[in-house]
C-alpha positions in Angstrom: -74.4 -10.3 5.5 -70.6 -9.0 6.0 -68.3 -10.6 8.2 -64.9 -9.6 8.0 -63.4 -9.1 4.1 -66.5 -11.1 2.4 -70.1 -10.4 2.2 -72.4 -13.6 1.6 -76.0 -14.1 0.7 -77.6 -13.4 -3.2 -79.4 -9.8 -1.4 -76.5 -8.7 0.7 -74.1 -8.7 -2.6 -77.0 -6.9 -4.6 -77.2 -4.6 -1.7 -73.0 -4.4 -1.5 -72.7 -3.6 -5.4 -75.7 -0.7 -5.3 -74.1 0.4 -2.3 -70.5 1.3 -3.7 -68.7 -1.6 -1.4 -65.2 -1.8 -3.0 -65.7 -5.2 -4.3 -62.6 -7.2 -5.3 -64.8 -9.5 -7.0 -67.8 -11.8 -6.7 -67.6 -15.9 -6.7 -71.1 -17.3 -7.8 -71.4 -21.2 -7.4 -71.5 -22.8 -11.3 -75.2 -23.8 -11.2 -76.6 -20.9 -9.1 -80.1 -20.2 -11.1 -83.3 -17.8 -10.5 -85.2 -14.7 -10.0 -82.5 -13.5 -7.7 -79.3 -15.3 -9.1 -80.2 -13.3 -12.6 -80.8 -9.7 -10.9 -77.1 -10.4 -8.7 -75.8 -11.3 -13.1 -77.2 -7.8 -13.7 -75.8 -5.8 -11.2 -72.3 -7.6 -11.9 -72.7 -6.4 -15.7 -73.7 -2.7 -15.0 -71.2 -2.1 -12.4 -68.2 -3.6 -13.9 -67.6 -6.7 -11.6 -65.6 -9.2 -11.9 -67.3 -12.4 -11.5 -65.9 -16.2 -11.6 -68.3 -19.7 -11.6 -66.6 -21.6 -8.8 -67.9 -25.2 -7.5 -70.0 -25.2 -4.2 -66.8 -26.2 -2.3 -65.0 -23.1 -3.1 -67.3 -20.7 -1.1 -67.9 -23.4 1.6 -64.0 -23.1 2.1 -64.9 -19.4 3.2 -68.0 -19.5 5.1 -70.3 -23.0 6.0 -73.3 -19.8 7.0 -76.3 -19.3 3.9 -74.1 -17.7 1.6 -77.0 -18.8 -0.8 -74.0 -19.7 -4.0 -72.3 -15.9 -4.0 -69.9 -14.5 -2.1 -68.7 -11.3 -2.3 -64.7 -10.3 -1.5 -64.3 -7.2 -0.6 -61.3 -5.1 -1.5 -59.5 -2.2 0.8 -59.3 0.2 -1.7 -60.9 1.7 -5.1 -60.0 0.2 -8.4 -58.9 3.2 -10.7 -59.0 2.8 -14.7 -56.2 4.1 -16.4 -58.9 6.6 -19.2 -59.3 8.4 -16.4 -56.0 8.8 -14.7 -53.8 9.2 -17.6 -55.7 12.4 -18.3 -55.0 13.8 -15.3 -51.3 13.2 -15.0 -50.6 15.3 -17.9 -53.2 18.2 -17.0 -50.6 18.0 -13.5 -48.1 18.7 -15.7 -46.4 15.1 -14.2 -43.2 12.9 -16.0 -45.5 9.5 -15.3 -44.4 6.5 -14.2 -46.7 3.4 -14.7 -45.8 0.0 -13.6 -48.2 -2.9 -15.3 -48.0 -6.6 -14.3 -48.6 -8.8 -16.7 -50.3 -11.9 -15.1 -48.8 -12.0 -11.7 -50.2 -14.1 -9.0 -48.5 -14.6 -5.7 -49.7 -12.3 -3.6 -46.9 -11.8 -1.5 -44.4 -10.6 -4.3 -47.8 -8.3 -5.5 -47.4 -6.5 -1.7 -43.5 -6.6 -1.9 -44.1 -4.7 -5.5 -46.9 -2.3 -4.3 -44.4 -1.0 -1.1 -41.5 -0.2 -3.4 -43.8 1.0 -6.3 -44.3 4.1 -3.4 -41.5 4.5 -2.4 -40.1 4.9 -5.8 -43.2 7.1 -6.9 -44.8 5.2 -8.8 -47.9 7.0 -10.5 -49.9 3.5 -11.3 -49.6 0.3 -11.2 -51.8 -1.9 -13.3 -53.0 -5.4 -13.3 -55.4 -7.1 -15.3 -59.2 -8.7 -14.2 -58.2 -12.2 -15.1 -55.9 -14.8 -13.9 -53.9 -12.1 -11.9 -53.1 -10.9 -8.0 -55.6 -8.1 -6.4 -55.6 -6.2 -3.7 -56.2 -8.6 -0.8 -55.9 -7.8 2.9 -52.7 -10.5 2.8 -51.4 -8.2 -0.4 -51.7 -4.9 1.3 -50.3 -5.9 4.8 -46.9 -7.4 2.5 -47.2 -4.1 0.8 -46.3 -2.3 4.1 -49.6 -0.2 3.4 -48.1 0.8 0.2 -51.1 -0.1 -1.8 -52.9 2.4 -0.1 -50.8 5.5 -1.7 -50.6 3.6 -5.0 -53.3 3.9 -7.1 -54.4 0.5 -8.7 -55.8 -0.1 -12.0 -57.6 -3.0 -13.0 -58.4 -3.2 -17.1 -60.3 -5.6 -18.9 -56.6 -7.0 -20.5 -52.8 -6.0 -20.1 -52.9 -5.9 -23.9 -55.3 -3.5 -24.0 -53.6 -1.3 -21.3 -50.2 -1.2 -22.6 -52.1 -0.6 -26.4 -54.0 2.2 -24.4 -50.4 3.6 -22.7 -48.5 3.8 -26.1 -51.1 5.6 -27.9 -51.2 8.1 -24.8 -47.6 8.4 -25.4 -45.8 6.4 -23.0 -42.5 4.5 -23.9 -42.8 0.8 -22.9 -40.0 -0.5 -21.0 -40.5 -4.6 -20.5 -38.3 -6.6 -18.5 -37.3 -9.7 -20.3 -35.1 -12.4 -20.0 -35.4 -11.8 -23.9 -34.0 -8.8 -24.1 -30.5 -7.9 -25.9 -30.6 -4.3 -24.1 -29.5 -3.8 -20.7 -31.4 -2.3 -18.6 -30.2 1.2 -18.0 -29.5 2.1 -21.3 -33.6 2.2 -21.7 -34.7 5.8 -21.8 -37.1 6.2 -18.4 -37.1 9.8 -18.4 -39.6 10.2 -20.5 -43.7 9.4 -19.5 -42.8 5.5 -19.6 -44.5 2.2 -18.1 -42.3 -0.4 -17.7 -43.8 -3.4 -17.3 -43.1 -6.9 -15.4 -44.3 -10.7 -16.5 -45.7 -13.6 -15.0 -43.5 -15.1 -12.1 -42.9 -18.5 -14.3 -43.6 -17.7 -17.7 -42.7 -13.8 -18.0 -44.2 -11.2 -20.2 -46.8 -12.5 -23.1 -45.7 -12.3 -26.3 -48.4 -10.2 -27.6 -47.8 -7.7 -24.9 -43.4 -7.8 -25.8 -44.6 -6.7 -28.9 -46.0 -3.8 -28.3 -43.1 -2.8 -26.0 -40.6 -0.2 -27.0 -37.1 -1.8 -25.3 -36.5 -5.0 -23.8 -34.8 -4.8 -21.5 -32.8 -7.6 -19.7 -31.0 -7.0 -15.6 -27.6 -9.1 -15.6 -27.6 -12.2 -13.8 -24.2 -13.1 -12.6 -24.4 -15.9 -10.6 -26.0 -19.6 -11.3 -29.8 -18.7 -10.3 -31.5 -17.9 -13.9 -33.4 -15.1 -12.7 -34.7 -12.7 -10.4 -38.2 -12.3 -7.9 -40.5 -10.4 -10.2 -40.6 -8.4 -7.0 -36.7 -7.5 -6.8 -36.3 -7.3 -10.7 -39.1 -4.6 -10.5 -37.3 -2.9 -7.3 -34.4 -2.7 -9.9 -35.9 -1.3 -13.0 -37.8 1.6 -10.7 -35.2 3.0 -9.2 -33.1 2.7 -12.2 -36.1 4.9 -13.2 -35.4 7.3 -10.2 -31.8 7.0 -11.4 -32.3 9.2 -14.3 -35.0 11.2 -13.3 -32.9 12.7 -10.5 -30.6 13.9 -12.9 -32.8 15.4 -15.3 
């Protein structure tokens, strides 16, 4: 059965997957078993959908109706893949600007970043499948619709995504307090991916090691860091400034 932003019931979820619904993730009860559940798992793997095993209580918080241990959360958008978009950007003659979000978890921050990304002309936003925000109705609302216009690529991992971008000629600029370079000194005039990190822990070390520039935004007051959505805006509009002077 479909209700608002989710579909519940094993057979209904299978049919939603087969019909091409935009599914954010499927939640399955931890101990769910049986032939129908195995059919659902096979469909999830076939279509590359994110799945989480969760306790019964989490499913019940979404709906107390007969969900049979399976609920599909719907996404307002269709997720894209970098492997499809990167060649397209070059074919169209773009000078691509990509924003990579490494483990951002706050929905409102994500929505605010999506709004700024659209205003700044970002070509794609990259998020990982696990331990990350996704395009939910709340994120969409906070973005003022911006996430409808900027393609969102959900990749297996941030590390693999930045490696792929680097191998395709992108310069990787990390916004990090660990950086010794002022953010205005990085070159954003070439095909570039700006990498922003988790609100608490920043960019993971493995991802940082792939980056060409470790760029720091000056902090002049008493608080040690900017909100990640504000920092993303600062970085993106430095790219806009440099590119306008080309």
